[in-house]
VOGU-3710 file (C-alpha; in Angstrom, 3 decimals, decimal comma):
1> mkirktyfil> 137,802/66,707/-244,872  134,088/66,651/-243,351  130,958/64,924/-244,309  128,586/67,181/-245,774  125,385/64,625/-246,232  124,619/61,290/-247,505  122,078/59,636/-249,617  122,718/56,599/-247,725  125,357/56,756/-244,813  128,658/55,757/-245,845
11> flligsftya> 128,838/53,210/-243,067  125,582/51,578/-244,446  126,683/52,328/-247,787  129,760/50,041/-247,234  128,171/47,778/-245,040  125,609/46,596/-247,716  127,810/44,851/-249,886  130,757/43,866/-247,613  129,856/43,686/-243,906  125,987/43,770/-242,811
21> qdgipvytdy> 125,258/40,666/-245,067  122,272/38,364/-244,455  123,679/34,934/-244,399  127,078/34,522/-246,176  128,715/37,821/-247,106  129,167/38,458/-250,994  132,810/39,123/-251,130  135,078/37,673/-253,996  135,347/34,151/-252,707  133,658/33,134/-255,736
31> fadnlyllhp> 137,102/34,581/-257,577  139,155/31,812/-256,050  137,460/28,867/-257,723  134,284/28,869/-255,232  131,501/29,738/-257,120  129,469/27,360/-255,103  129,372/29,892/-252,127  127,273/32,131/-254,579  125,474/29,697/-256,568  123,678/26,792/-255,175
41> smagaashnq> 123,070/25,567/-258,651  126,665/24,655/-259,042  126,797/22,028/-256,226  128,174/18,963/-258,336  128,363/20,981/-261,456  132,149/20,323/-262,082  133,788/17,254/-263,377  135,283/16,836/-259,957  134,048/17,144/-256,024  135,347/20,241/-254,306
51> lrltarqqwf> 136,276/21,044/-250,990  137,079/24,657/-249,923  138,097/26,766/-246,988  138,360/30,449/-246,759  139,562/32,905/-244,280  139,255/36,889/-244,590  140,515/39,432/-242,212  140,612/42,869/-242,091  142,755/45,262/-240,086  145,049/42,971/-238,347
61> dqdeapnlqt> 145,871/45,599/-235,714  142,396/46,208/-234,479  140,331/44,476/-231,841  136,968/42,934/-233,234  137,937/43,559/-237,067  135,656/42,504/-239,556  136,313/38,491/-240,414  134,934/35,732/-242,210  135,388/31,703/-242,409  133,835/29,436/-244,392
71> lsfnarlgdr> 134,212/25,573/-245,371  132,229/24,420/-248,394  131,861/20,908/-249,902  129,967/20,110/-253,070  129,959/16,763/-255,149  128,072/14,925/-257,796  125,726/12,294/-257,066  125,013/9,971/-260,018  124,964/11,378/-263,431  122,290/14,296/-262,658
81> sgvgaiifnd> 122,029/15,052/-259,209  124,447/17,024/-256,778  124,678/18,050/-253,081  126,865/20,278/-251,030  127,224/22,043/-247,503  128,277/25,154/-246,087  129,333/26,162/-242,563  130,231/29,835/-241,897  131,214/32,347/-239,377  131,001/35,928/-239,909
91> rngyhsqtgg> 132,009/38,648/-237,062  132,292/42,527/-237,107  132,767/44,216/-234,001  129,819/43,277/-231,676  127,809/41,749/-234,123  128,545/38,315/-235,327  126,493/35,374/-237,395  127,141/31,768/-237,851  125,165/29,225/-239,772  125,136/26,511/-242,353
101> yltyahhimf> 123,401/25,414/-245,608  122,736/22,369/-247,245  122,013/22,284/-251,013  120,416/20,018/-253,726  121,055/20,569/-257,285  119,784/18,923/-260,491  121,827/18,769/-263,663  120,560/18,547/-267,369  123,326/17,591/-270,140  122,713/18,426/-273,460
111> srteadlnql> 126,093/17,306/-274,703  126,216/15,238/-278,021  129,369/13,706/-276,613  130,835/12,603/-273,474  133,670/15,345/-274,181  131,498/18,396/-274,937  130,222/20,365/-272,228  126,326/21,456/-272,319  124,846/21,626/-268,890  121,652/23,171/-267,505
121> sfglsaglvq> 121,758/23,339/-263,605  119,027/24,247/-260,971  120,048/24,522/-257,108  118,031/25,068/-254,104  119,868/25,812/-250,806  118,030/25,781/-247,103  120,258/27,587/-244,204  119,960/28,072/-240,717  121,590/31,546/-239,565  121,850/32,579/-236,048
131> srldetqfdp> 122,861/36,654/-235,664  124,123/37,729/-232,227  124,747/41,473/-231,032  126,855/41,525/-227,825  125,655/44,875/-226,053  127,497/43,568/-222,381  130,333/46,214/-223,280  128,262/49,020/-224,078  128,301/52,139/-221,552  125,472/51,752/-219,322
141> ndfdpviagi> 125,460/55,553/-218,414  124,643/56,179/-222,180  121,320/55,418/-221,942  119,161/54,288/-224,870  115,972/52,387/-224,936  116,929/50,013/-227,483  120,129/48,812/-225,448  119,574/46,184/-223,134  122,988/45,549/-221,923  122,792/41,700/-222,698
151> iqsssyfnld> 124,046/39,496/-225,442  120,665/39,422/-227,958  120,415/36,565/-230,609  118,099/35,518/-233,126  117,768/32,608/-235,453  116,318/32,277/-238,649  115,609/29,806/-241,818  115,887/30,875/-245,357  116,048/29,509/-248,831  118,660/30,582/-251,946
161> agisynflnf> 117,876/29,421/-255,334  119,589/29,638/-258,666  120,296/28,549/-262,060  123,315/27,975/-263,959  124,059/27,080/-268,005  127,723/26,126/-268,670  128,369/25,439/-272,543  132,082/25,049/-273,715  133,977/27,907/-272,434  130,922/30,227/-271,199
171> sghftvknii> 129,199/30,071/-267,716  126,140/31,974/-266,588  124,501/32,201/-263,578  121,440/33,507/-261,601  120,572/33,493/-258,167  117,788/34,686/-255,722  119,297/34,812/-251,896  116,936/35,108/-248,842  113,826/34,215/-250,716  111,460/34,261/-247,745
181> fqnrnlfsek> 110,778/37,412/-245,319  112,069/37,111/-242,034  111,623/39,147/-238,901  114,398/38,882/-236,779  113,983/41,503/-234,326  117,788/41,553/-233,361  117,614/45,286/-234,243  114,773/47,508/-234,519  112,682/47,424/-237,279  114,148/50,548/-238,918
191> fepnnqrqyl> 117,459/49,034/-239,450  116,332/45,580/-239,829  113,595/44,818/-242,377  112,227/41,989/-242,898  113,052/41,778/-246,761  116,564/40,438/-246,945  116,227/39,258/-250,612  119,260/39,768/-252,915  119,816/38,890/-256,547  122,912/37,878/-258,352
201> isaayalgsg> 123,878/37,699/-261,957  127,168/36,648/-263,196  129,004/35,290/-266,384  132,452/34,526/-267,820  133,786/33,044/-270,784  137,477/31,695/-271,055  139,442/32,308/-274,210  142,073/29,506/-275,056  141,957/26,488/-277,846  141,510/23,910/-275,427
211> vystwsyeps> 141,690/22,140/-271,950  145,384/21,751/-272,478  145,942/25,409/-273,908  149,377/26,700/-271,947  147,654/30,138/-271,877  143,823/31,034/-271,311  142,100/34,277/-270,054  138,929/34,716/-268,467  136,846/37,810/-268,398  133,743/37,741/-266,202
221> flfqwrertg> 131,414/39,941/-264,295  128,948/39,844/-261,406  125,934/42,082/-260,707  123,953/42,658/-257,341  120,738/43,766/-256,613  119,151/44,306/-253,120  115,369/44,197/-253,446  114,086/46,527/-250,526  116,902/49,324/-250,825  117,596/49,367/-254,618
231> eqaidinfkv> 121,309/49,194/-253,855  123,021/47,771/-256,874  127,040/46,957/-257,463  128,846/45,492/-260,171  132,163/43,280/-260,140  134,436/43,131/-263,211  137,032/40,542/-263,627  139,773/39,291/-265,336  142,059/36,236/-265,031  144,860/34,700/-266,650
241> yrtmdfgklw> 145,972/30,891/-266,685  149,349/29,402/-267,195  149,310/25,372/-267,543  152,243/23,950/-265,821  153,389/20,327/-265,566  152,208/20,078/-262,025  148,966/21,850/-262,503  148,422/25,516/-262,993  149,103/29,033/-262,180  146,975/31,934/-262,317
251> ggisyrrsfd> 146,212/35,318/-260,990  143,715/38,289/-261,938  142,064/41,297/-260,845  138,693/42,395/-259,948  137,048/45,948/-259,418  133,875/46,377/-257,796  131,790/49,522/-257,982  128,524/50,381/-256,244  125,940/51,986/-258,183  124,554/54,353/-254,825
261> gsefldgtev> 126,989/57,305/-253,791  127,522/59,955/-250,995  128,291/63,536/-251,039  131,149/64,823/-249,339  132,879/68,381/-248,730  136,454/68,544/-249,882  137,436/72,062/-248,768  134,566/74,309/-250,308  133,819/71,692/-253,452  131,103/69,100/-253,115
271> ntqklqywtp> 132,021/65,624/-254,473  130,339/62,357/-254,718  131,859/59,264/-254,035  130,743/55,414/-254,647  132,055/52,382/-253,152  134,879/50,924/-255,172  137,368/47,958/-254,427  140,221/46,218/-256,226  141,177/42,904/-255,661  144,377/41,459/-257,299
281> iigvnynnwm> 144,409/37,458/-256,644  146,999/34,672/-257,212  146,540/31,179/-256,918  147,852/27,922/-257,845  146,688/24,349/-258,680  148,954/21,579/-257,588  147,643/18,229/-258,446  144,702/17,961/-256,530  145,207/20,998/-254,006  144,188/24,721/-254,861
291> faynysyqag> 145,679/27,411/-252,936  144,749/31,438/-253,407  145,682/34,380/-251,835  143,806/37,887/-252,442  143,689/41,485/-251,120  140,908/44,035/-251,415  141,788/47,667/-251,255  139,131/50,460/-251,123  139,617/53,224/-253,077  138,609/57,078/-252,684
301> nvrfqsggfh> 138,880/59,827/-250,457  136,465/58,621/-247,832  137,014/55,479/-246,388  137,560/53,839/-242,870  141,056/52,865/-242,916  143,601/52,727/-245,520  144,549/48,933/-244,999  142,185/46,350/-246,791  140,864/42,684/-246,855  143,469/39,663/-246,626
311> qitlgydflg> 141,824/36,393/-247,644  143,434/32,916/-248,345  141,412/29,866/-249,980  142,669/26,341/-249,728  140,876/23,726/-251,730  141,243/20,073/-252,504  139,562/18,329/-255,483  138,365/14,766/-255,108  137,761/12,151/-257,968  133,941/13,114/-259,227
321> nrpepyncnc> 131,840/11,490/-261,918  134,308/11,979/-264,985  137,826/10,230/-265,309  138,700/13,024/-267,606  137,931/17,033/-268,007  135,650/18,259/-270,869  137,287/19,411/-274,075  137,006/23,166/-273,463  138,613/25,947/-271,373  135,869/25,829/-268,655
331> pain> 137,888/26,695/-265,167  134,694/26,508/-262,775  133,946/22,954/-264,341  137,088/21,470/-265,265
//
């Protein structure tokens, strides 16, 4: 099978929503009870304080394979304020980026009683990221004026802002990432423009009779759009929760599809393929601890490897500003 031509080179198509990110890549971390990684407005929004550690790895048998680690913490301060912090390390071959974010969120409650959830939240994250490109192992005989044969690095500052609304079993979020245009000069301007702005819209609705329901179900979605290139992708998700004596067992599946595609030659027929990922997940909440595992598999005829991404998430929930959970099926809040 040969690639005939592309509207976007397949590598760039895949990289746009997985590897070549500006700041923390948008994978499916949020699917493992980690919405704060995507939406700064969720800092301190829950009834408990949260600590989350994630580790993601692709192609275990390959050196310099894509991998990502994040450590995040968010907590409520008083009745209306929330704070959070994130540090991350993202590596993909010769390119890597490390950085951190600090977040402040403001929460406005419209609830008539202490048991009901009706909360509007605003959040702002300030981040400092260092990108590095290791050119020391490039072939010096393969002359290219862009290649300097050194470790190049560039640091930049940026802002993310978002708004969330949580009402009983419903939650909705809108976030703008990388608000400020930044010149980083790590690659040429052709491949690294100064506009890295990205828009995220997500929503979820939990089905169940109350906070102590034995079974509950949560359909959700996430839509992404990159301003400069117009690239778009959507995640369609579904999770199932089972309440146990010790906590909860849960599992689900996520399907990601890009709206951008590429043409390839399959024999004598020209076909079009769009980026597709399937991500099943399983998790458990045991007392204050949370553990989740998910695996992302790329579907389609054109892909780099048959293997996918493995990711584990470990979390701990601290005592927050509420002694009792809200009377709703709202996994992101309770």
